N, C-alpha and C positions, 0 to 999 in steps of 0.2 A: 321202622314200622312193625307193629306186632298184630296186624289185622288177621293174619292166618290163624291166630289162636281163636278169634271170635267168628271167623268165616272160613273154616278149614275145608279143603277139598279132600275128604277122606280122613278117617280117624281110626287108628289101631288102639285097642284096649289090651294092654299087656298085663296079664294076670286075671283075665276074665274067667268066670266060673259059673256053673249052673246051680250053685248052692246059694239060696236066698239068705243064708246066715253070714255071707261074706261080702265085703265091699266090692270085689270084682264083679259080682252079679249086679249090684245096684248101679255101678257105673254104666254097664251095658243097658240095663233097664231104663235108666234116666235118659241116656242118649237116644234110645229108640223112641221115647215119648215125645221128642221134639225135633231132633236133628234130622234133616232130610237127605244128607249125604250118605256115602258108604261107610259102614262100620265094620271093622275087622277084629273080632275077638282073637286073642292069641293065648293059647294054653295047650301044651302037648297032650293033655289028658282027655281032651274032648274033640269031637268032630263037628259038633253043632251046639250053639248056646242061644236060647231064646229065638230059635228059627234062623239064626245066622250061621253060615259056615265058619268054623273055628279052625285056626291055623296053628301048626305046631311051633312055628317060630316066625320071626319077622321076615326073614328071607323068602319064606314060602308064600307070602302074600303076593298075588299075581300082578297088582298094579302099584304104582307109586302113590303116596298120600302125604298130606301136609303135616298132620299132627299125631302124636301118640300120647296116651294117658298111661302112666307107669304105676303099677300097683303090685309089684313083687318085691322081694327083699332088696335092701339097699345095695348089697355087694354086686348085684348084676347090672348096675346102672352103666358103668363104662362100656361093657360089651354091647349093651342095648343101644347106647348112643352111636357106636360104630355101625351096628346093623341098621339103625334108623337113617344114618347118613347114606347108606347104600340104596335106600328107598326114597331119597329126596325129601326127607322130613325136615320141616322148618322149625318146629317147636315141640317140646315135650313137657307135659304137665306131670310133675312127680308128686304123687299123693302119698307115697310111702314115707314112713319115718325111718330113723336110723342114721341121720346125717349130723350136722353140727350141733343139733340139740342134745345129742347123747354124749358128747365129749370129744377128746382129741382125735381118736381114730375116725369118728364120724365126720369131723370137720375136714380131716385129710382127704377122705373119700369124696366129700362134697367139692372141695377145692380142685381136686384132680379131675372130677367130672366136668366142672365148669370150664376148666382150661381145655379139656379135650373137645367139648362142645363148641367152644369158640373157634378152635382150629378147623372144625368140620362145618362151621356155619349154622349151628343149631342153637336156638334159644331155649333156656330152661326156666320153667315156672315152678315155684316151690323151693325145695321139697317140703314134706311134712305139712300138707295143706289139704283143702277140700275142693280145689279147682274153682269152677265158676258156674254161674247161672246167668242167662241173658233173657230178660223179659220180652224183648222184641222178636228175636229169632227163635226163642224157646230152646236154644241150645243149652243143655245142662250136662256138663262134664264134671261130675262129682259123685262120690260114693254115699251121698245122703240116703239114709234108709227110709225116709218118708217120701211118699208120692203126693203129699197134699199140695205141692206147688202146681201140679197139673190142673187142678180145679180152682185154686185160690189166686194164682199169679195173674196180675194184669200189667200190661206194659205201661211204662211211664218215664219220667225224666230223671228219676233219682237213682244214683248208684252208690254202692258201698265198697270200700276196699278194707279188708280186715286181715290182720296177721293171723289170728287164731282161727283154726278150722271150726272148732266147736262153737265159738262165739258167732262166727258168720252164719252158721246154720241156725243158731238160736235167735239171732237178730232177724234173719229172714222169715222164719216161721212166725215170730211175733208180729212183724209188719204185715205179712199175708193175712193172718187171722184177724187183726184189727181193721184192716182195710183202709181205704181212703187215700192210699199213696201207691201209685204205679211204680214198678221197678224197671230200671234200665239194665244195670248189671250189678251182680254181687260177686266180688272176687276175693277169694281166700288165697293169700300169697305165702303163708308159712315162713320158711327161713329166708325167703327172697334172695336166693343165691345169685340170681341174674335179673329176671324181670322184677321190678320193684314198684313201689307206690307212685313215685314221681313220673315214671314212664307211663303207667296206667292213667294217671291224671291227665297227662299230656294227650294221650290217645283219646280219652273221653271228651 
């Protein structure tokens, strides 16, 4: 069961930033607009982001939490998985690129990360994706730079699972602007190293 991705009890944003020119800012901003649980920005450069306490690393977060959104360079993923395991994390949405889509070394890193996560009991979503949007809970864990979803999105029965991050965002905005169809979930799964479309279809 992968319900903890869609109803997480606490979320860390690894690579959060206060610069609105960067994806790490928009992940936090989008989460704040809909998610009602605790959000833990992680970046040693800041003490606060968008009114939230920002932590220098995962280990310094005072509570355990279910999910992490990863938006830092690919090479740090294995150590991040280990740190997340110490906090009881159940799933990581990896929105960074630099894995199997870039060649042999990236695929090696991706495969090693999946193997490590399986040993530690953590599921991986992505990498190289834009996360997801839920029309019913209004949980949005994505670096989408637009906030039009906050006013246009209506809950409904239709979901999309898209490999491409850019296409998922394009499809979503087109649907929202045209109206007439409520959205259940829009999932961008990228390289689908672990969580994949058949598992999501079964969950839905």
